[in-house]
Backbone as XML, in Angstrom:
<?xml version="1.0"?>
<chain id="A" units="angstrom">
  <residue number="1" name="MET">
    <atom name="N" x="23.168" y="1.095" z="15.122"/>
    <atom name="CA" x="21.828" y="1.082" z="14.475"/>
    <atom name="C" x="21.625" y="0.010" z="13.558"/>
  </residue>
  <residue number="2" name="ASP">
    <atom name="N" x="20.655" y="-0.987" z="13.500"/>
    <atom name="CA" x="20.523" y="-1.979" z="12.487"/>
    <atom name="C" x="19.354" y="-1.264" z="11.461"/>
  </residue>
  <residue number="3" name="PHE">
    <atom name="N" x="19.806" y="-1.146" z="10.209"/>
    <atom name="CA" x="18.703" y="-0.715" z="9.275"/>
    <atom name="C" x="18.364" y="-1.846" z="8.317"/>
  </residue>
  <residue number="4" name="ASN">
    <atom name="N" x="18.618" y="-3.447" z="8.631"/>
    <atom name="CA" x="17.938" y="-4.503" z="8.007"/>
    <atom name="C" x="16.461" y="-4.447" z="8.298"/>
  </residue>
  <residue number="5" name="LEU">
    <atom name="N" x="15.805" y="-4.926" z="7.402"/>
    <atom name="CA" x="14.365" y="-5.009" z="7.489"/>
    <atom name="C" x="14.121" y="-6.210" z="8.537"/>
  </residue>
  <residue number="6" name="THR">
    <atom name="N" x="13.101" y="-6.034" z="9.275"/>
    <atom name="CA" x="12.473" y="-7.278" z="10.045"/>
    <atom name="C" x="12.055" y="-8.387" z="9.169"/>
  </residue>
  <residue number="7" name="GLU">
    <atom name="N" x="11.890" y="-9.457" z="9.785"/>
    <atom name="CA" x="11.356" y="-10.479" z="9.042"/>
    <atom name="C" x="9.725" y="-10.199" z="8.785"/>
  </residue>
  <residue number="8" name="GLU">
    <atom name="N" x="8.995" y="-9.564" z="9.507"/>
    <atom name="CA" x="7.600" y="-9.043" z="8.967"/>
    <atom name="C" x="7.726" y="-8.110" z="7.850"/>
  </residue>
  <residue number="9" name="GLN">
    <atom name="N" x="8.924" y="-7.084" z="8.076"/>
    <atom name="CA" x="8.694" y="-6.174" z="7.212"/>
    <atom name="C" x="9.195" y="-6.603" z="5.688"/>
  </residue>
  <residue number="10" name="GLN">
    <atom name="N" x="9.949" y="-7.717" z="5.602"/>
    <atom name="CA" x="10.393" y="-8.261" z="4.596"/>
    <atom name="C" x="9.336" y="-9.074" z="3.955"/>
  </residue>
  <residue number="11" name="MET">
    <atom name="N" x="8.510" y="-9.611" z="4.826"/>
    <atom name="CA" x="7.241" y="-10.490" z="4.418"/>
    <atom name="C" x="6.199" y="-9.399" z="3.879"/>
  </residue>
  <residue number="12" name="VAL">
    <atom name="N" x="6.068" y="-8.148" z="4.262"/>
    <atom name="CA" x="5.335" y="-7.283" z="3.767"/>
    <atom name="C" x="5.770" y="-6.812" z="2.499"/>
  </residue>
  <residue number="13" name="ARG">
    <atom name="N" x="6.961" y="-6.457" z="2.227"/>
    <atom name="CA" x="7.612" y="-6.101" z="1.052"/>
    <atom name="C" x="7.399" y="-7.228" z="-0.143"/>
  </residue>
  <residue number="14" name="GLU">
    <atom name="N" x="7.264" y="-8.365" z="0.229"/>
    <atom name="CA" x="7.148" y="-9.510" z="-0.584"/>
    <atom name="C" x="5.855" y="-9.693" z="-1.104"/>
  </residue>
  <residue number="15" name="MET">
    <atom name="N" x="4.905" y="-9.447" z="-0.176"/>
    <atom name="CA" x="3.493" y="-9.675" z="-0.360"/>
    <atom name="C" x="2.987" y="-8.381" z="-1.251"/>
  </residue>
  <residue number="16" name="ALA">
    <atom name="N" x="3.564" y="-7.208" z="-1.033"/>
    <atom name="CA" x="3.387" y="-6.178" z="-1.817"/>
    <atom name="C" x="3.814" y="-6.330" z="-3.476"/>
  </residue>
  <residue number="17" name="ARG">
    <atom name="N" x="5.153" y="-6.787" z="-3.442"/>
    <atom name="CA" x="5.663" y="-7.000" z="-4.703"/>
    <atom name="C" x="4.885" y="-7.847" z="-5.607"/>
  </residue>
  <residue number="18" name="LYS">
    <atom name="N" x="4.444" y="-9.215" z="-4.886"/>
    <atom name="CA" x="3.720" y="-10.138" z="-5.614"/>
    <atom name="C" x="2.389" y="-9.493" z="-6.015"/>
  </residue>
  <residue number="19" name="PHE">
    <atom name="N" x="1.734" y="-8.797" z="-5.168"/>
    <atom name="CA" x="0.440" y="-8.381" z="-5.590"/>
    <atom name="C" x="0.440" y="-7.213" z="-6.524"/>
  </residue>
  <residue number="20" name="ALA">
    <atom name="N" x="1.755" y="-6.405" z="-6.536"/>
    <atom name="CA" x="1.996" y="-5.317" z="-7.649"/>
    <atom name="C" x="2.136" y="-5.983" z="-8.924"/>
  </residue>
  <residue number="21" name="GLU">
    <atom name="N" x="3.002" y="-7.091" z="-8.893"/>
    <atom name="CA" x="3.429" y="-7.725" z="-10.218"/>
    <atom name="C" x="2.072" y="-8.497" z="-10.908"/>
  </residue>
  <residue number="22" name="ALA">
    <atom name="N" x="1.155" y="-9.172" z="-10.066"/>
    <atom name="CA" x="0.127" y="-9.874" z="-10.495"/>
    <atom name="C" x="-1.084" y="-8.989" z="-10.767"/>
  </residue>
  <residue number="23" name="GLU">
    <atom name="N" x="-1.496" y="-7.931" z="-9.909"/>
    <atom name="CA" x="-2.759" y="-7.479" z="-9.995"/>
    <atom name="C" x="-2.578" y="-5.987" z="-10.764"/>
  </residue>
  <residue number="24" name="ILE">
    <atom name="N" x="-1.353" y="-5.446" z="-10.683"/>
    <atom name="CA" x="-1.322" y="-3.662" z="-10.850"/>
    <atom name="C" x="-0.631" y="-3.694" z="-12.240"/>
  </residue>
  <residue number="25" name="LYS">
    <atom name="N" x="0.584" y="-4.233" z="-12.334"/>
    <atom name="CA" x="1.478" y="-4.121" z="-13.542"/>
    <atom name="C" x="0.846" y="-4.305" z="-14.860"/>
  </residue>
  <residue number="26" name="PRO">
    <atom name="N" x="0.029" y="-5.433" z="-14.886"/>
    <atom name="CA" x="-0.570" y="-5.893" z="-16.200"/>
    <atom name="C" x="-1.731" y="-4.624" z="-16.514"/>
  </residue>
  <residue number="27" name="VAL">
    <atom name="N" x="-2.210" y="-3.967" z="-15.806"/>
    <atom name="CA" x="-3.204" y="-3.156" z="-16.192"/>
    <atom name="C" x="-2.784" y="-1.536" z="-16.066"/>
  </residue>
  <residue number="28" name="ALA">
    <atom name="N" x="-1.578" y="-1.133" z="-15.517"/>
    <atom name="CA" x="-1.031" y="0.134" z="-15.422"/>
    <atom name="C" x="-1.164" y="0.957" z="-16.308"/>
  </residue>
  <residue number="29" name="ALA">
    <atom name="N" x="-0.732" y="0.524" z="-17.755"/>
    <atom name="CA" x="-0.601" y="1.500" z="-18.722"/>
    <atom name="C" x="-1.958" y="1.852" z="-19.239"/>
  </residue>
  <residue number="30" name="ARG">
    <atom name="N" x="-2.958" y="0.821" z="-19.184"/>
    <atom name="CA" x="-4.375" y="1.258" z="-19.515"/>
    <atom name="C" x="-4.991" y="1.993" z="-18.422"/>
  </residue>
  <residue number="31" name="LEU">
    <atom name="N" x="-4.750" y="1.893" z="-17.169"/>
    <atom name="CA" x="-5.152" y="2.841" z="-16.318"/>
    <atom name="C" x="-4.787" y="4.201" z="-16.509"/>
  </residue>
  <residue number="32" name="ASP">
    <atom name="N" x="-3.706" y="4.516" z="-16.627"/>
    <atom name="CA" x="-2.759" y="5.689" z="-17.005"/>
    <atom name="C" x="-3.590" y="6.312" z="-18.196"/>
  </residue>
  <residue number="33" name="ALA">
    <atom name="N" x="-3.781" y="5.400" z="-19.418"/>
    <atom name="CA" x="-4.086" y="6.046" z="-20.576"/>
    <atom name="C" x="-5.625" y="6.343" z="-20.555"/>
  </residue>
  <residue number="34" name="THR">
    <atom name="N" x="-6.363" y="5.733" z="-19.915"/>
    <atom name="CA" x="-7.906" y="6.008" z="-19.828"/>
    <atom name="C" x="-8.412" y="6.816" z="-18.617"/>
  </residue>
  <residue number="35" name="HIS">
    <atom name="N" x="-7.410" y="7.393" z="-17.734"/>
    <atom name="CA" x="-7.402" y="7.865" z="-16.526"/>
    <atom name="C" x="-8.623" y="7.153" z="-15.720"/>
  </residue>
  <residue number="36" name="GLU">
    <atom name="N" x="-8.515" y="5.772" z="-15.566"/>
    <atom name="CA" x="-9.644" y="5.064" z="-14.777"/>
    <atom name="C" x="-9.263" y="4.981" z="-13.447"/>
  </residue>
  <residue number="37" name="HIS">
    <atom name="N" x="-10.011" y="4.941" z="-12.443"/>
    <atom name="CA" x="-9.659" y="4.970" z="-11.132"/>
    <atom name="C" x="-9.575" y="3.238" z="-10.867"/>
  </residue>
  <residue number="38" name="PRO">
    <atom name="N" x="-8.803" y="2.574" z="-10.487"/>
    <atom name="CA" x="-8.599" y="1.369" z="-10.314"/>
    <atom name="C" x="-9.541" y="0.920" z="-8.960"/>
  </residue>
  <residue number="39" name="ALA">
    <atom name="N" x="-10.615" y="0.977" z="-8.826"/>
    <atom name="CA" x="-11.471" y="0.587" z="-7.725"/>
    <atom name="C" x="-11.299" y="-0.786" z="-7.365"/>
  </residue>
  <residue number="40" name="GLU">
    <atom name="N" x="-11.132" y="-1.680" z="-8.214"/>
    <atom name="CA" x="-10.913" y="-3.282" z="-7.807"/>
    <atom name="C" x="-9.721" y="-3.329" z="-7.235"/>
  </residue>
  <residue number="41" name="ILE">
    <atom name="N" x="-8.614" y="-2.653" z="-7.733"/>
    <atom name="CA" x="-7.423" y="-2.790" z="-7.134"/>
    <atom name="C" x="-7.333" y="-2.154" z="-5.759"/>
  </residue>
  <residue number="42" name="CYS">
    <atom name="N" x="-8.066" y="-1.050" z="-5.606"/>
    <atom name="CA" x="-8.225" y="-0.333" z="-4.269"/>
    <atom name="C" x="-8.849" y="-1.264" z="-3.258"/>
  </residue>
  <residue number="43" name="LYS">
    <atom name="N" x="-9.753" y="-1.885" z="-3.804"/>
    <atom name="CA" x="-10.496" y="-2.912" z="-2.859"/>
    <atom name="C" x="-9.677" y="-4.017" z="-2.381"/>
  </residue>
  <residue number="44" name="LYS">
    <atom name="N" x="-8.872" y="-4.475" z="-3.179"/>
    <atom name="CA" x="-7.806" y="-5.532" z="-2.804"/>
    <atom name="C" x="-6.787" y="-4.983" z="-1.965"/>
  </residue>
  <residue number="45" name="LEU">
    <atom name="N" x="-6.428" y="-3.730" z="-2.143"/>
    <atom name="CA" x="-5.347" y="-3.165" z="-1.339"/>
    <atom name="C" x="-5.814" y="-2.980" z="0.087"/>
  </residue>
  <residue number="46" name="ALA">
    <atom name="N" x="-7.258" y="-2.694" z="0.095"/>
    <atom name="CA" x="-7.893" y="-2.681" z="1.491"/>
    <atom name="C" x="-7.915" y="-3.784" z="2.079"/>
  </residue>
  <residue number="47" name="GLU">
    <atom name="N" x="-8.346" y="-4.791" z="1.451"/>
    <atom name="CA" x="-8.392" y="-6.178" z="2.139"/>
    <atom name="C" x="-6.902" y="-6.637" z="2.570"/>
  </residue>
  <residue number="48" name="LEU">
    <atom name="N" x="-5.634" y="-6.215" z="1.869"/>
    <atom name="CA" x="-4.556" y="-6.531" z="2.384"/>
    <atom name="C" x="-4.103" y="-5.663" z="3.594"/>
  </residue>
  <residue number="49" name="LYS">
    <atom name="N" x="-4.983" y="-4.628" z="3.950"/>
    <atom name="CA" x="-4.829" y="-3.742" z="4.840"/>
    <atom name="C" x="-3.747" y="-2.595" z="4.537"/>
  </residue>
  <residue number="50" name="PHE">
    <atom name="N" x="-3.394" y="-2.670" z="3.241"/>
    <atom name="CA" x="-2.361" y="-1.571" z="2.802"/>
    <atom name="C" x="-2.966" y="-0.196" z="2.593"/>
  </residue>
  <residue number="51" name="LEU">
    <atom name="N" x="-4.383" y="-0.079" z="2.831"/>
    <atom name="CA" x="-4.900" y="1.440" z="2.783"/>
    <atom name="C" x="-4.935" y="1.916" z="4.246"/>
  </residue>
  <residue number="52" name="GLY">
    <atom name="N" x="-4.735" y="1.005" z="5.210"/>
    <atom name="CA" x="-4.674" y="1.493" z="6.611"/>
    <atom name="C" x="-3.493" y="0.900" z="7.188"/>
  </residue>
  <residue number="53" name="ILE">
    <atom name="N" x="-2.374" y="0.913" z="6.766"/>
    <atom name="CA" x="-1.458" y="-0.231" z="7.255"/>
    <atom name="C" x="-0.877" y="0.174" z="8.790"/>
  </residue>
  <residue number="54" name="ALA">
    <atom name="N" x="-0.840" y="1.540" z="8.897"/>
    <atom name="CA" x="-0.196" y="1.685" z="10.345"/>
    <atom name="C" x="-1.370" y="2.040" z="11.396"/>
  </residue>
  <residue number="55" name="VAL">
    <atom name="N" x="-2.685" y="1.882" z="10.892"/>
    <atom name="CA" x="-3.774" y="1.718" z="11.689"/>
    <atom name="C" x="-3.850" y="0.595" z="12.885"/>
  </residue>
  <residue number="56" name="PRO">
    <atom name="N" x="-4.258" y="0.737" z="14.044"/>
    <atom name="CA" x="-4.035" y="-0.347" z="14.800"/>
    <atom name="C" x="-5.107" y="-1.433" z="14.332"/>
  </residue>
  <residue number="57" name="GLU">
    <atom name="N" x="-4.998" y="-2.609" z="14.498"/>
    <atom name="CA" x="-5.923" y="-3.672" z="13.977"/>
    <atom name="C" x="-7.090" y="-3.612" z="14.818"/>
  </residue>
  <residue number="58" name="GLU">
    <atom name="N" x="-7.240" y="-3.022" z="16.138"/>
    <atom name="CA" x="-8.664" y="-3.023" z="16.431"/>
    <atom name="C" x="-9.368" y="-2.010" z="15.889"/>
  </residue>
  <residue number="59" name="TYR">
    <atom name="N" x="-9.046" y="-1.145" z="15.044"/>
    <atom name="CA" x="-9.688" y="-0.156" z="14.371"/>
    <atom name="C" x="-9.839" y="-0.479" z="12.800"/>
  </residue>
  <residue number="60" name="GLY">
    <atom name="N" x="-9.510" y="-1.865" z="12.467"/>
    <atom name="CA" x="-9.454" y="-2.367" z="11.265"/>
    <atom name="C" x="-8.367" y="-2.245" z="10.061"/>
  </residue>
  <residue number="61" name="GLY">
    <atom name="N" x="-7.356" y="-1.659" z="10.719"/>
    <atom name="CA" x="-6.018" y="-1.600" z="9.992"/>
    <atom name="C" x="-5.173" y="-2.615" z="9.910"/>
  </residue>
  <residue number="62" name="GLY">
    <atom name="N" x="-3.914" y="-2.381" z="9.526"/>
    <atom name="CA" x="-3.059" y="-3.455" z="9.413"/>
    <atom name="C" x="-2.144" y="-3.726" z="10.736"/>
  </residue>
  <residue number="63" name="GLY">
    <atom name="N" x="-2.145" y="-2.654" z="11.590"/>
    <atom name="CA" x="-1.258" y="-2.676" z="12.646"/>
    <atom name="C" x="0.192" y="-2.758" z="12.518"/>
  </residue>
  <residue number="64" name="MET">
    <atom name="N" x="0.681" y="-2.390" z="11.298"/>
    <atom name="CA" x="2.007" y="-2.593" z="11.052"/>
    <atom name="C" x="2.795" y="-1.082" z="11.427"/>
  </residue>
  <residue number="65" name="ASP">
    <atom name="N" x="4.171" y="-1.044" z="11.109"/>
    <atom name="CA" x="4.794" y="0.072" z="11.466"/>
    <atom name="C" x="5.116" y="0.686" z="10.171"/>
  </residue>
  <residue number="66" name="TYR">
    <atom name="N" x="5.598" y="2.079" z="10.252"/>
    <atom name="CA" x="5.786" y="2.741" z="9.249"/>
    <atom name="C" x="6.874" y="2.515" z="8.118"/>
  </residue>
  <residue number="67" name="VAL">
    <atom name="N" x="7.826" y="1.816" z="8.712"/>
    <atom name="CA" x="8.686" y="1.022" z="7.667"/>
    <atom name="C" x="8.227" y="0.112" z="6.672"/>
  </residue>
  <residue number="68" name="SER">
    <atom name="N" x="7.233" y="-0.837" z="7.326"/>
    <atom name="CA" x="6.460" y="-1.602" z="6.409"/>
    <atom name="C" x="5.340" y="-0.929" z="5.616"/>
  </residue>
  <residue number="69" name="TYR">
    <atom name="N" x="4.888" y="0.211" z="5.878"/>
    <atom name="CA" x="4.233" y="1.012" z="4.978"/>
    <atom name="C" x="5.302" y="1.586" z="3.865"/>
  </residue>
  <residue number="70" name="VAL">
    <atom name="N" x="6.271" y="2.325" z="4.193"/>
    <atom name="CA" x="7.033" y="2.545" z="2.976"/>
    <atom name="C" x="7.666" y="1.460" z="2.006"/>
  </residue>
  <residue number="71" name="VAL">
    <atom name="N" x="8.111" y="0.225" z="2.596"/>
    <atom name="CA" x="8.262" y="-0.672" z="1.561"/>
    <atom name="C" x="7.259" y="-1.207" z="0.771"/>
  </residue>
  <residue number="72" name="ALA">
    <atom name="N" x="5.968" y="-1.308" z="1.416"/>
    <atom name="CA" x="4.739" y="-1.712" z="0.544"/>
    <atom name="C" x="4.714" y="-0.706" z="-0.280"/>
  </residue>
  <residue number="73" name="LEU">
    <atom name="N" x="4.494" y="0.483" z="-0.074"/>
    <atom name="CA" x="4.325" y="1.804" z="-1.049"/>
    <atom name="C" x="5.419" y="1.783" z="-2.076"/>
  </residue>
  <residue number="74" name="ILE">
    <atom name="N" x="6.601" y="1.533" z="-1.814"/>
    <atom name="CA" x="7.723" y="1.509" z="-2.993"/>
    <atom name="C" x="7.017" y="0.378" z="-4.033"/>
  </residue>
  <residue number="75" name="GLU">
    <atom name="N" x="6.980" y="-0.905" z="-3.686"/>
    <atom name="CA" x="6.744" y="-1.763" z="-4.235"/>
    <atom name="C" x="5.238" y="-1.414" z="-5.213"/>
  </residue>
  <residue number="76" name="ILE">
    <atom name="N" x="4.279" y="-0.981" z="-4.651"/>
    <atom name="CA" x="3.003" y="-0.787" z="-5.301"/>
    <atom name="C" x="3.403" y="0.246" z="-6.343"/>
  </residue>
  <residue number="77" name="SER">
    <atom name="N" x="4.130" y="1.491" z="-5.873"/>
    <atom name="CA" x="4.705" y="2.452" z="-6.940"/>
    <atom name="C" x="5.409" y="2.053" z="-8.072"/>
  </residue>
  <residue number="78" name="LYS">
    <atom name="N" x="6.379" y="1.105" z="-7.772"/>
    <atom name="CA" x="7.053" y="0.511" z="-8.931"/>
    <atom name="C" x="6.172" y="-0.047" z="-10.096"/>
  </residue>
  <residue number="79" name="ALA">
    <atom name="N" x="5.037" y="-0.532" z="-9.690"/>
    <atom name="CA" x="4.017" y="-1.247" z="-10.770"/>
    <atom name="C" x="3.216" y="-0.118" z="-11.444"/>
  </residue>
  <residue number="80" name="CYS">
    <atom name="N" x="2.807" y="0.826" z="-10.524"/>
    <atom name="CA" x="1.946" y="2.049" z="-11.095"/>
    <atom name="C" x="1.978" y="3.398" z="-9.921"/>
  </residue>
  <residue number="81" name="ALA">
    <atom name="N" x="2.570" y="4.078" z="-10.349"/>
    <atom name="CA" x="2.695" y="5.292" z="-9.517"/>
    <atom name="C" x="1.643" y="5.929" z="-9.020"/>
  </residue>
  <residue number="82" name="SER">
    <atom name="N" x="0.291" y="5.858" z="-9.921"/>
    <atom name="CA" x="-1.029" y="6.473" z="-9.607"/>
    <atom name="C" x="-1.475" y="5.656" z="-8.579"/>
  </residue>
  <residue number="83" name="THR">
    <atom name="N" x="-1.313" y="4.390" z="-8.612"/>
    <atom name="CA" x="-2.032" y="3.451" z="-7.587"/>
    <atom name="C" x="-1.060" y="3.755" z="-6.305"/>
  </residue>
  <residue number="84" name="GLY">
    <atom name="N" x="0.094" y="3.747" z="-6.346"/>
    <atom name="CA" x="0.626" y="4.276" z="-5.213"/>
    <atom name="C" x="0.372" y="5.490" z="-4.678"/>
  </residue>
  <residue number="85" name="ALA">
    <atom name="N" x="0.027" y="6.483" z="-5.314"/>
    <atom name="CA" x="-0.470" y="7.964" z="-4.746"/>
    <atom name="C" x="-1.756" y="7.698" z="-4.119"/>
  </residue>
  <residue number="86" name="ILE">
    <atom name="N" x="-2.527" y="6.812" z="-4.727"/>
    <atom name="CA" x="-3.665" y="6.705" z="-3.922"/>
    <atom name="C" x="-3.540" y="5.871" z="-2.425"/>
  </residue>
  <residue number="87" name="MET">
    <atom name="N" x="-2.619" y="4.954" z="-2.450"/>
    <atom name="CA" x="-2.461" y="4.446" z="-1.426"/>
    <atom name="C" x="-1.688" y="5.248" z="-0.226"/>
  </residue>
  <residue number="88" name="SER">
    <atom name="N" x="-0.872" y="6.248" z="-0.752"/>
    <atom name="CA" x="-0.153" y="7.117" z="0.024"/>
    <atom name="C" x="-1.143" y="8.304" z="0.586"/>
  </residue>
  <residue number="89" name="VAL">
    <atom name="N" x="-2.014" y="8.598" z="-0.318"/>
    <atom name="CA" x="-3.058" y="9.695" z="0.099"/>
    <atom name="C" x="-3.932" y="8.989" z="1.144"/>
  </residue>
  <residue number="90" name="ASN">
    <atom name="N" x="-4.347" y="7.722" z="1.103"/>
    <atom name="CA" x="-5.125" y="7.032" z="2.071"/>
    <atom name="C" x="-4.521" y="6.956" z="3.489"/>
  </residue>
  <residue number="91" name="ASN">
    <atom name="N" x="-3.403" y="6.434" z="3.315"/>
    <atom name="CA" x="-2.617" y="6.378" z="4.654"/>
    <atom name="C" x="-2.128" y="7.570" z="5.216"/>
  </residue>
  <residue number="92" name="SER">
    <atom name="N" x="-1.513" y="8.736" z="4.442"/>
    <atom name="CA" x="-0.897" y="9.688" z="4.991"/>
    <atom name="C" x="-1.879" y="11.022" z="5.143"/>
  </residue>
  <residue number="93" name="LEU">
    <atom name="N" x="-2.686" y="11.235" z="4.403"/>
    <atom name="CA" x="-3.657" y="12.354" z="4.407"/>
    <atom name="C" x="-5.009" y="11.973" z="4.918"/>
  </residue>
  <residue number="94" name="TYR">
    <atom name="N" x="-5.373" y="10.825" z="5.207"/>
    <atom name="CA" x="-6.556" y="10.536" z="5.845"/>
    <atom name="C" x="-6.156" y="9.852" z="7.233"/>
  </residue>
  <residue number="95" name="CYS">
    <atom name="N" x="-5.770" y="8.813" z="7.039"/>
    <atom name="CA" x="-5.674" y="7.593" z="8.329"/>
    <atom name="C" x="-4.611" y="8.188" z="9.450"/>
  </residue>
  <residue number="96" name="PHE">
    <atom name="N" x="-3.494" y="8.869" z="9.182"/>
    <atom name="CA" x="-2.758" y="9.587" z="9.928"/>
    <atom name="C" x="-3.398" y="10.468" z="10.753"/>
  </residue>
  <residue number="97" name="PRO">
    <atom name="N" x="-3.848" y="11.820" z="10.126"/>
    <atom name="CA" x="-4.675" y="12.664" z="10.805"/>
    <atom name="C" x="-5.880" y="12.199" z="11.786"/>
  </residue>
  <residue number="98" name="VAL">
    <atom name="N" x="-6.597" y="11.429" z="11.267"/>
    <atom name="CA" x="-7.751" y="10.613" z="12.043"/>
    <atom name="C" x="-7.019" y="9.905" z="13.288"/>
  </residue>
  <residue number="99" name="MET">
    <atom name="N" x="-5.993" y="9.104" z="13.137"/>
    <atom name="CA" x="-5.484" y="8.426" z="14.284"/>
    <atom name="C" x="-4.604" y="9.420" z="15.263"/>
  </residue>
  <residue number="100" name="ALA">
    <atom name="N" x="-3.939" y="10.598" z="14.722"/>
    <atom name="CA" x="-3.463" y="11.487" z="15.563"/>
    <atom name="C" x="-4.464" y="12.454" z="16.507"/>
  </residue>
  <residue number="101" name="TYR">
    <atom name="N" x="-5.348" y="12.746" z="15.739"/>
    <atom name="CA" x="-6.371" y="13.802" z="16.201"/>
    <atom name="C" x="-7.744" y="13.263" z="16.499"/>
  </residue>
</chain>
């Protein structure tokens, strides 16, 4: 079994890493200290399709696999665990059940 990331998964990881470093990490401490919801960051995550990463493109999602979801979530969470939790909840507690049922 090959456990290496595909080229697409590597691109998703790099995109998430760059986004997290540029957009999330600089404000993460302030967001945690003020308990502020990162609305603008969430909007940008949605534009990147990270808030519906495994939802088929025909429904407005990213059309990616779950490995891409996990590698993106790891990179976002490295910059800010709270923002990672928002991404996780949207994908796992909302999108997955809607798509499954």
